[in-house]
Structures are given as C-alpha cells and as structure tokens.
C-alpha positions as CSV (number, residue, x, y, z in Angstrom):
1,M,-14.5,-6.2,15.5
2,S,-11.3,-6.2,13.2
3,S,-11.3,-10.0,13.0
4,E,-14.6,-10.4,11.6
5,A,-14.2,-7.4,9.3
6,C,-11.5,-9.5,7.6
7,D,-13.0,-11.9,7.3
8,T,-16.0,-10.3,5.6
9,I,-14.1,-8.2,3.1
10,P,-14.4,-9.2,-0.3
11,I,-11.3,-10.8,-2.6
12,P,-11.0,-8.2,-5.4
13,Q,-11.3,-9.4,-9.4
14,F,-7.2,-7.7,-9.4
15,T,-7.3,-7.3,-13.5
16,P,-4.8,-6.5,-16.0
17,D,-6.1,-3.8,-17.1
18,Y,-7.4,-0.7,-14.0
19,T,-8.7,2.1,-13.1
20,P,-7.6,3.7,-10.4
21,Q,-10.4,4.9,-7.3
22,G,-8.6,7.4,-5.5
23,E,-7.5,10.6,-6.3
24,Y,-4.3,12.9,-5.9
25,E,-3.6,15.6,-3.6
26,F,-0.1,17.5,-3.2
27,V,2.0,17.6,-0.1
28,D,5.4,20.0,-1.4
29,N,4.5,20.0,-4.7
30,R,4.6,16.4,-5.0
31,K,1.8,13.9,-5.9
32,V,0.1,11.9,-3.3
33,Y,-2.1,9.5,-4.5
34,V,-5.1,9.0,-1.6
35,V,-7.8,6.7,-1.4
36,G,-10.2,5.7,1.7
37,N,-11.7,6.5,4.5
38,P,-10.5,10.4,5.5
39,S,-12.2,10.3,9.0
40,A,-10.6,6.6,9.5
41,S,-8.6,5.8,12.6
42,Y,-5.7,4.9,10.8
43,A,-3.7,5.1,7.6
44,L,-1.6,3.1,5.7
45,V,1.4,4.6,3.5
46,C,2.0,2.1,0.2
47,I,6.0,2.7,-0.9
48,Y,6.3,1.6,-4.4
49,D,9.0,-0.1,-6.1
50,I,11.9,1.4,-8.7
51,F,8.7,1.9,-11.2
52,G,6.5,4.1,-9.5
53,F,2.9,4.7,-9.6
54,H,2.0,2.1,-11.2
55,K,-2.1,0.3,-12.0
56,N,-0.7,-3.0,-9.8
57,T,0.2,-0.4,-6.9
58,F,-2.8,1.6,-7.4
59,Q,-5.2,-1.3,-7.4
60,G,-3.6,-3.1,-3.9
61,C,-4.1,0.6,-2.4
62,D,-8.0,0.3,-3.2
63,Y,-7.8,-2.5,-2.0
64,L,-6.3,-2.2,1.7
65,A,-9.0,0.4,1.4
66,T,-12.1,-0.3,1.2
67,G,-14.5,-3.6,1.8
68,T,-14.9,-2.7,6.0
69,E,-16.8,-0.2,8.0
70,D,-13.4,0.6,10.1
71,A,-10.8,0.5,6.7
72,P,-8.2,3.1,7.1
73,L,-6.7,6.1,4.8
74,V,-4.2,4.9,2.0
75,V,-1.6,7.6,0.7
76,M,0.7,6.4,-1.9
77,P,3.5,9.2,-2.3
78,D,5.4,9.8,-5.1
79,F,8.9,9.7,-3.9
80,F,10.6,9.7,-7.3
81,N,8.7,12.5,-8.1
82,G,7.9,10.8,-11.6
83,D,11.3,10.4,-12.2
84,V,11.6,6.3,-12.8
85,V,14.5,4.6,-12.7
86,P,16.3,4.6,-16.3
87,F,16.2,0.9,-16.7
88,N,18.1,0.0,-19.6
89,N,20.9,2.7,-19.1
90,P,23.6,1.3,-16.7
91,E,25.1,4.4,-16.2
92,A,22.0,6.5,-15.4
93,R,20.7,3.7,-13.4
94,K,23.8,4.0,-11.5
95,V,23.6,7.7,-11.0
96,W,19.6,7.1,-10.3
97,S,20.4,4.8,-7.5
98,E,23.3,7.0,-5.3
99,K,19.6,9.8,-5.7
100,N,17.4,7.4,-4.4
101,A,19.7,5.6,-1.7
102,Y,16.9,5.0,1.0
103,Q,18.1,7.8,3.1
104,N,17.4,10.3,0.9
105,H,13.6,9.7,1.2
106,V,13.0,9.6,4.7
107,P,12.9,13.4,5.1
108,Y,10.0,13.3,2.6
109,L,8.0,10.4,3.9
110,Q,8.3,12.3,7.7
111,T,7.0,15.4,5.9
112,V,3.7,13.1,4.3
113,L,3.1,11.3,8.0
114,N,3.1,15.3,9.5
115,W,0.4,15.9,6.9
116,I,-1.4,13.1,7.4
117,K,-1.9,13.9,11.1
118,E,-2.2,17.5,10.4
119,R,-4.9,16.9,7.3
120,Y,-6.9,13.9,8.5
121,P,-7.0,14.3,12.4
122,S,-8.7,11.0,13.4
123,I,-5.8,9.0,12.0
124,K,-3.7,8.4,15.0
125,V,-1.4,5.5,13.9
126,T,0.2,4.6,10.6
127,G,1.7,1.5,8.9
128,L,4.1,1.1,6.3
129,Y,3.9,-1.4,3.1
130,G,6.4,-1.5,0.5
131,F,7.2,-3.9,-2.4
132,C,11.1,-4.3,-3.1
133,W,13.1,-0.9,-2.4
134,G,9.9,-0.1,-1.0
135,G,10.2,-3.1,1.3
136,K,13.6,-2.3,2.2
137,F,12.5,1.5,2.6
138,S,9.8,0.6,5.1
139,I,11.4,-1.7,7.7
140,A,14.2,1.0,7.5
141,C,11.4,3.8,8.9
142,A,10.0,1.6,11.3
143,R,11.3,3.6,14.1
144,M,9.4,6.9,13.4
145,D,6.9,8.7,15.0
146,M,3.4,7.4,14.4
147,V,4.8,4.1,12.4
148,K,3.5,0.8,14.5
149,S,4.0,-1.7,11.9
150,V,5.5,-2.5,8.8
151,A,4.1,-4.6,5.9
152,L,7.5,-6.0,3.3
153,I,6.3,-7.7,0.7
154,H,9.3,-9.2,-1.8
155,P,11.4,-6.3,-0.7
156,S,15.1,-6.3,-1.3
157,R,18.5,-6.4,0.4
158,L,17.1,-7.2,3.9
159,V,20.0,-8.3,6.1
160,E,19.9,-9.0,9.9
161,S,21.1,-5.5,11.0
162,D,17.2,-4.0,9.5
163,A,16.1,-5.6,13.0
164,D,18.4,-3.3,15.2
165,G,15.9,-1.1,17.4
166,I,13.0,-2.6,15.7
167,E,12.8,-6.1,17.5
168,D,9.4,-5.1,19.0
169,V,8.2,-3.6,16.0
170,P,4.9,-6.0,14.4
171,V,6.5,-6.8,10.8
172,L,5.0,-9.1,8.1
173,I,7.6,-10.5,5.5
174,I,5.8,-11.5,2.1
175,A,8.6,-13.5,0.2
176,S,8.5,-15.3,-3.1
177,K,10.6,-18.0,-4.0
178,N,13.6,-15.2,-5.1
179,E,13.6,-14.2,-1.5
180,T,15.7,-17.0,-0.1
181,V,14.9,-18.5,3.2
182,E,18.9,-18.6,4.0
183,S,18.8,-14.9,3.3
184,L,16.1,-14.0,5.7
185,S,16.7,-16.2,8.3
186,G,19.0,-13.9,10.8
187,L,16.3,-11.0,10.2
188,V,13.2,-13.4,11.5
189,A,14.9,-15.0,14.0
190,K,16.3,-11.4,15.5
191,L,12.1,-9.8,15.4
192,K,10.3,-10.7,18.2
193,K,6.7,-10.1,16.4
194,V,7.4,-11.1,13.2
195,E,4.9,-13.0,10.4
196,Y,6.9,-14.4,7.9
197,V,4.9,-15.9,4.7
198,R,6.4,-17.9,1.6
199,M,5.0,-17.6,-1.9
200,D,7.7,-20.3,-3.5
201,D,5.5,-20.4,-6.6
202,V,5.8,-16.9,-7.7
203,S,8.7,-14.8,-8.7
204,H,10.2,-11.4,-7.4
205,G,7.7,-8.4,-8.3
206,W,4.9,-10.5,-8.8
207,C,2.6,-8.0,-6.6
208,A,3.8,-4.8,-7.4
209,A,4.8,-3.7,-11.3
210,R,6.4,-7.0,-12.2
211,G,3.5,-8.6,-11.7
212,D,1.2,-10.3,-14.5
213,W,-2.1,-10.4,-13.4
214,G,-3.4,-11.9,-16.6
215,D,-2.2,-15.0,-14.9
216,A,-3.9,-17.1,-12.9
217,L,-1.4,-18.0,-10.1
218,Q,0.5,-14.5,-9.9
219,K,-3.6,-13.2,-9.9
220,Q,-3.8,-15.7,-7.0
221,R,-1.0,-14.8,-4.9
222,A,-1.6,-11.3,-5.5
223,E,-4.8,-11.4,-3.9
224,E,-3.7,-13.2,-1.1
225,A,-0.7,-11.5,-0.8
226,M,-2.8,-8.2,-0.3
227,R,-5.8,-10.4,2.0
228,K,-2.5,-11.2,4.1
229,T,-1.6,-7.5,4.5
230,N,-5.0,-6.3,5.2
231,E,-5.9,-8.8,8.3
232,F,-2.3,-7.7,9.5
233,F,-2.8,-4.1,9.6
234,H,-6.3,-5.0,11.4
235,R,-4.8,-6.9,14.0
236,T,-1.3,-4.9,14.6
237,L,-3.1,-0.9,14.1
238,L,-6.9,-1.2,15.6
C-alpha cells in the first residue's frame, strides 16, 4: 500500500509565493504549525533552520501531509518562539547561538511529542526531519521515545559520533554540494540503515529558508528532496 501511495503522490508546484494550508495550535504557550490527517498512524515533526518559520518550510510540511490516504500528521514547533537568529550582528548572534544550542531544545521537543501522543491517540510512531540546524538537532534526538526514523536535509555540523547509539535507526541524508563527501563519510559508514543522497548542483539551504524556488533548478531539487523524504518515511514508519 505504501509503495503504491508513494508512486501516486503528485509532485507539488513549489512556488515562491505560498499560503500555508495548516493551522496553529499552542503547546506550552508556543505556536505549533499543524497540517494533515488527525487520525494518521504516524506523525512527522519538522525542525526548521535558524531562520525559523518560513514559507518554504511551511510548503514542505503541507506537501508531506497531503496526497494519500495514509499520509501523516505533520507538525512544526516554533522552538525559537519567534526569536530567530540576528544574522547581521555577530555579538548578538553569538549570544543567540549559545541560547539555542541543540540540547537546550530537547525538553520542548519531548513536550511536543507527549502532546502529539495525547492529542492524537491514533499516532503510534514519529519521524523527525530537519534542515541545517534542524538536521543536526534531528539526529541528536533520534534516540527519543516515539522517534523511529530521521531525515536530515542539507544538515549542518554532522560528525561521525552523531551515529553513536543510533546505528540501527533509519536515517536519510540529503546533502547539497556544501556538505562534502569527506565530511559525511565517517557518519554514513557507521550507520547501518542509512540512505544517502547527494544533490551537488544546489547549495546549502536550498530546501528551506535560503531556497529560491523561483529558480527552476532549486525548485526541481526541492520537489525531488521532499518526494524522497516522503518515500523514506512511508518505508520506515508505516
């Protein structure tokens, strides 16, 4: 069923201008974007990049949440609570980076996972997918209860030791030309259930907030990356 479903999901027209199709709920006084099937058997948690909520990540959520009878519920928590990276102020960015170290957001992710379990009782398992900062955060949380697989899309700062203790967890890595083969080779070799895809004709961030989907190539690769992500979660969570 899942293979056939994957084959029949239409490729979306990823557009520069986009209106999100989901709605907001609040978990511990923070916004959580929610879209998809409330009676789904599995959920996906989107972990955005350092720019927070963005039309591109909303569009990716909506794509993953639609198209088939067995599509998931997709949620995207606002981990930064609106306080995104102060990009042009180095001193403020240093303070922000220390405040938003990956480990500092693990408790809130656990709160969101607990909320999903209580709010949507049909959901039994969860996958995490993250971009850049969110990719590193996703693999760091692959050991958490309910999390059964993770997808890392142009992830940042991955090292071989990120595989410690999760060697048997299914992991999808979709790399751009900026995540070099050399930098990922140790991690890929250590993971036993890894799917590794390279898109060496696009740059880091193309599938999230740095993406210009008015550019034909970036749009094509974004659609391809989200399709591969969708197929991966269908294989590993259904």
